[in-house]
Each structure stands twice: as C-alpha cells, then as structure tokens.
N, C-alpha and C positions, 0 to 999 in steps of 0.2 A: 553484607557478606553472602556469598554464594550459598544456597543451599545444598542440601547431600543428594547423592544419586542413590537410587534403589538398586541393588545388583542383585537379580534373580537368579537363583541356581535352582538346578533339579533336587539335589541333597547336599546339606553340608553338616560338618565338615566330611571329607570323603579322602582316604590316602591315594586312591586311583585319581584324584583330581587335584594334584597339588598345583599342577600349573596354574589352575584357577585362584587358588589361595595366594599363589606367588603373584597374581596380577591385583589382587585386592589389596594385598599389603603393600605392592609397589606404587598404587595408584594412592593410598593413603600418605606414604613418603612425599608423594608429589603434591599434596594439598588437595586429594580429591576425597572427600569425606563421602563415607557411603554407610548404606542400611541394608544389610543382607537378607533376602527373604528366600527361602527355603520351602519347596513345594513337598518336601518329605521330611520325617524325623531323621536324625542321626541314625546311623545302624550299626557303626565301628566303634568301639571303645578306645581304640588308639587315635592319635593325631599326630600330624607332622609338626616339627619345630615351626615350620612358617604360620600355622593355623594361631599359634600362641602370640605371634607379633600382631595380630588382627585386632584392632579396637572397636570396631563395628559393632552396634546392636544387631541380633538377629531375631526375624520374625519367622515363625513356623507356621505356614497355612494348613488347614484341615487335609491332612493326606487324601482322605475320602470324607465325601461331604457327609456322610452318616456319623463320622467321628465327632462332630461338633455342630448338630443342627441350628443350634442357637445363633453360633458365629455366622452360619452360613444365611440363616434367614435375614440377621441384622444386615449382612453385607448386600443382599438382595434389595431389601427395603432401601438402602442408601442408595445402590446404584440407580435404581428406578428413578428416582430425584434427580440424577445428574442430566445436565443438557446432552453429555455424550450417550447416554444410555441406548437410544433407539438405533443409533449408527451402530453401536457395538453390538447390539441384539440381532440387528440384521446381518452383521458379520458372521457371528455364531450360528444363526439358523442357516445361512448360505453353506457355510462348512459343515453343519450337520446334515444337510441333504447328501453331500459326497462322503461324509464319514459318520454314519449313523451308529454310533458307540458309546458307552457310557463312559469313556475316557473323555470324550469331546464334551460331555455335560460336565463332567468333574471340571474340566478347564476353565469352563465359563463361572461355574460356583466359585472356583478359587479366585477368579479375577475380581469378582464382585466383592468378596472378603478383602482383596489384596487393596481394590480401590477404597474400600470402607477404612480400611485401618492404617493406610500409609500416612505417617506423620505430615503436618502442615508444612515442614519444611523440605519436603521432596518435591523436586522439581523436574526430574528426570528419570526413566526407568533405563536400565542398559542390563541384557539377558545374556546369559552362557547357555548357549544351544538354541538351535532353529527348530525344534520340534515341539515337545510340550511346554517348555518353559517359555518359548516365545509366543506360543498361542495364548498363554494366561496373560504375558506382558502387553501383547496388542489390544487384547480385550479391555484390560484394565487401563492402559494407558487412553484408550478411546473413551472410556468413561469418564476418567478424570480431565480429558481434554490437555494432556501433557504428551510430550515427545517421547522417543524410544529409540534404542539403538541395539546391536548384538554384536557378540563374537560368536562366530560357527566353528566348529571343529571336526567332527568326524562322523559317527553316527547319525547325528542329527541332520546332515546333508544327504547322506547316501540312503538313508532308509524313510525319508520324507517324500511326499508325492510332488511331482513338479508343479501343479496347479496351486499348491499350498506355499512351497517356497517362493513362487512367482509374487504370489499375493502379499507375503510377509516382506519380500524384498522392496517392494512397491510402498509399502507402509511405513517402514523403518526410515529413520532420518539419515542413518548411515550403518555401516558395518564392517566387521574386520574377519579375516579367516586368517588360519595358520600354516598354510600350504599352499602353494602356486596351482597344485592340482584342484584344490578346493576353489581357488580363486577362479580359474577357468570356467568350471563349472557353476558356479554362481553368477558369474557375470554375463554368461550366455541365457541365463533365466531373468536376470534382473532388467526392469523397465528402463533404469537408469544405471547403468554396468559402473559409473564411475562412484556410485556411492559404496562400493564393497572395495576394501583394500587388503593387500596382503600384509599382514603383521605376523612374524614368526615369534610364538610364544616364548622359544628359547628356554633356558634353564640356567639357575643360578649355581654356578659351578666353583663359586670362590672358596668353598669349604672342602673341597676334594682333592687332595694330593695324591697323585699316582704312587702307590707303594712301591717298594724294593722287592720284586718278586723273586722267591727262592727258586734255584735251579730245580728242574723236575727231578733228576737223580732215578731212583727207581721207583718212585711213587706212581699213583695213575694220573693219567692227563684229566683235569678238573675242567667238566663244562658245567655252564650255570645259564638258567633263564628265568625271566620275572615276567608276570602277567596272570591274569584272570583265566583261568580254565575255562574259555569260552570259544566258540566256533571260529571267530575271526583271527585267533592268535595261532592256530595251526598246530596245537601241542600234541595232536594224534599224529601228524606227519614227522614231527620231530621224534616220537618215539619209534615210528617204523624206520627212521634213518639210524637212531641209534642202534635198531635190532638187526641193522645190516653191517654194524660194525662190531657185533658181540664178540668178535675174535680178539678185539683190541683191548687195551688196558686203560679203562676210563671209569670216570664215576659221573654224575649228573645230579645236580640239585635246581629244585624249582621252587621259587616263592610265588605265592599268589593264591588266594581262595577262588571259588567258583564251581558251578554245579557240574562240572564235567570231571573233577578230580577222581572220584571213585573208578569211573569208567577209565580213564587213563592209567589209572593203577592196575586194573585188571589187564589192560591192554599190555602193558608192561612186564607184568606175571606172565602172561599166556605167551609172549615173546622171550621168555627165559632171561630178562634183563632186569626184574623188578627190585632184585636184591643190590643194584648197583645205583638204585634212584633214591633219593632223599626228597620227600614232599614236605615242605617247610610250612606251608599254608600261609595264611596273611601275616607279615610280619611288619616291624617297625623299620624306618630308613636305615639304622645303626646296624641293624642285622644283615639287611641286603648289601650295604657297602662293605661290610666284613666278608661277605661271600665273594663279592666282585675283586676284593683285594687279594683273595686267596686263590681265584680260578684263572685258568689258562685261556679259556675260550667263552664268550657270550654267544648265545644263539636264540634269534626271534624268528619263527617260522610263519610270520603273518599270512593271512589268506584273505580273501573276499569271502564273507558269509552268505549262505543263500537267500538271507534277507537283503542284502546289499551293504550291510555294515562291514567297516573295515577301519584299519588304523588309520590315524593320521601321520604326526610325526612323534614316534613314541619315545617319551622321556627315558625310560630304561635303557634305550640305545644310546642316548646322549649321556647318561650316568656311566654306561660301562666303556664309551669312549674316553670319559674324562679320567677314569681309573687306569688308562692307557692298556685297555685289554681290547685284543682284536675281536672282531664281531663278524658272523654270519648271519644274514637275514635274506628277506625276499624282495623282489620287483613289484611290490604293492604299494598304491596311493603315493604318499610323499616320502618314503622310506629312501627311493634314491636321491633325494634333495638333500638327504644327510650323509647317506653312506654311497660313496663313489666306487663302484665296482673296480676291484683289482688295485684301487689307490688308497681308500680308507677303510676298506672291508672286502668282504667277499657277498655278492648277491646272486641268489639264484631264482629260478622260476617258482611261484607259489605252487603248492600241491605237487611237489616232485621230491618224495624222499631219496631217491636214489641220488638226484643232484646234491640235495641238502647233505647227504651222508658224504658225498665226495668232496664235497667243499671242507667239511670238518676233518676229514681224513688227510686232506692236503696242508691243513694247518697243523695237525698232529705232526706230519712228517716233515714240515719244513720251519723250524722255530725262527729261522732268519726272517722269512716272510711273514710270519706272524708279528714279530716284533716290528718290522717295518710298517705292516697295517696299522698296529697299535698306534704307533708314535705318529703316523700321518692323520689317522683319526682324532688323537687328542688335540693335534694342532687346529685341526677344521675346526671341532665342535666348539673348541674355545674361541676362536676366532670369529665365527660366522654366527653361533647361536647363543651369544649372549642375550639375557631378557631386557637388558636397559634400554636398546632403542625401541622395542615392540612398546615396553610400557612407556616409554616417553611419548609415543605417538599416541597412543590410546588416550593418556591424560590428556595431550593438547586437544583431541576430538571433542572429548567430554567436557574440557573446560570452554571450547569455542560455542557450544549449543546455545543457542537464543534464550534458552530458559535460564541458564548460569549468568549469562551476560547481562540479562535483565534483573537478575536478582541483586 
C-alpha cells in the first residue's frame, strides 16, 4: 500500500487559503492520503466547509524555536544522526550567508523537528508556497533522503530572491503553479523548465447558483469587494475612486480583515464617504455569498506592492462571476487570464483611481452592458476554471513519484 504524502503549509486552516484546502480534500477523494504539516498555529476561529471534509492528521511545528526547546533539541539530535544531515546543513549554511536572518535559523530548526516527527509511512513531501514552507521542506527532505515537490502561488514567487528560487526549482522533483504569468517566470529560472507545469487551481462552484437580482429601482447602487486590507489589494485606490463618485447614489460593502482597515476608514471619512461604507471584517463564506447575491458590482483594485507581492488568480473574482455579478478589476498578474477586458468584465491599469471610478460609473449607467459582462463572466469561469482538471493532474503527479511506486 502506498504511503502518505506530507503536505506542508504555512498555516492551517486559513479562510484566505481555501484553494489549498480544496486541493487537499480533492486529493483525498482521489486516493492520495496526506499528513498536514503547518508551520504556524491556527489564527482564525472560523473554518470553511471544505476544511471539515478533510480527514488528514495535522502536525503543528514550533512556530518559534523558543516555543518548544525540547522538541527542537530532539529534532536536531535526530537530524544529526541521519545520512542526509551534512548535505542539508551545507544547504542551510550557504543560504544563511545570503540571508543572515533569524527566520533562516527558524526554517532549519523547524526542518529538523519535521524530519524527526514524520510518521514512518511518509515517503514524499509536497509543499504549498516556494518561500518559507519550501525552505523547511527542502531541508527536511534532504535530511530524510526523500523527494519533494511544490505548488507555487503568488507572494511566495514574487517576493523571493531569484537565487533561492533557482536552487529550489533545481532541488524539487516537480512543481506546479496556478497562472501562466507565474509559469513563464519560474521556467525562466528553472534549471529544467519542464519540471514546472501550469495547473489552474480553479474553484468548486457547484454549490453557487446565480440569484434572481431585484430591480434597482430607487435604491442605491450596491458595490462590494472582498480581500484583506493589505497593500497589494489596492483598497486605497478604491476609496479614492469612490470619492470621485460621491455625487452618485451608491453603497460599498467590504469583507476582510487586515492591518490597513483603520487607515482606510479614516481615508473614507476624510473623503466624506465613510457613512456609505460598511466594513464587515473577516466573515464566513455564507455571509460573503449573501453580499454577492445582493450586490450590483464587484470591484477588486489589485496592484503590485512595493515588496513585489501581488495577487495570483483571486478566488473572490471567480466567486463574484459565478454569482453572475459584473466585475471591475486591474491588469495585474494573472487577472487578465480570468477577466477578459470588455468581454467578461472591465479591467483598468493598477494605481489609477480615475480609470477605476470611470469603469464603475460606466456600469452604473449601462445596466445592459453590466448584465452582458456578468453573463459572459459566469459562463467563462464555470467552463474554464473548474478545479477538477487541476486536482486530477496534481494527483497523477503525486501518484507517479518513485517513492509511491516503490511503496
């Protein structure tokens, strides 16, 4: 019988990472048994329904090495006795010279704990994200002498140094990434470009039915957005765009936690539009879907952050389109792979509140165009971005690993 795959993630469970949970659950459905390893303790009380479907055991590593020194000592003592330790140690020391940080030490310490505490039936490591989780995975796999692979997404690619990406791409047996933009970049750095494949993670839209939308009548035009209040989401640009439309009759609902919420609220108040905005904070899926069903327009003003961080293919855009809601977004990263400008939505350049406001005003004034874009968007997202083909491919790759074939 084939052994389990250890699936390494930065944190689990996370509402903002349901696409990872969706893949884990889908792999279980396809006979890929897993053992989840999280580098961080759960930080949220709410979970998505997909988390409840997952049967895998979960191992939480010490988030900081000082949190559990006994586990760290035991992990290091075990690691030092393994044949792969010296190679892993040399990797770590070479990385440390280029990245002399406490975080780098923490990655190696967590890797030693992981190597020690892996159950005996684990014969492969698969990590989500090419930054910190892949470092821990690479070190641990080398210590234990087993293979590893990765799923790369967005921030992990665009905020990592090229030297580190190149070395990880050379070390991993294979990897997948969820957008063409990501794929082109990773293949340009990979010693063997064919080891990296495009696999859209898609979204399970089977439970989403487009609502019968009420006629607007005399009520305000309802605008909604979902996303953490972080720089790459561009919500400051959206507040500036809405301020340009203050003479129109609209309301705006925002869902998502984040460190910038108070600053955005102050910005809206200063612009004289704060009383038309509802900040819901982090909420469960049912609440989000209720807002999407009652709204007239979804807006996601993504931008590239100063750190290089950016969105990949945002699930919230897919969910909005599945609700047959017209969308306005920006020409950033892989968003144009989902939203075709003037065909399935409207796209503007990032960091351009004037253009963003004009696009919103256009759909306020032209309900026929809004309905046309909404219908085309729903058709495209359901036809092109189903999760099944992607999960089928990842399952096939994992089942084909030498370790599983030999088990």
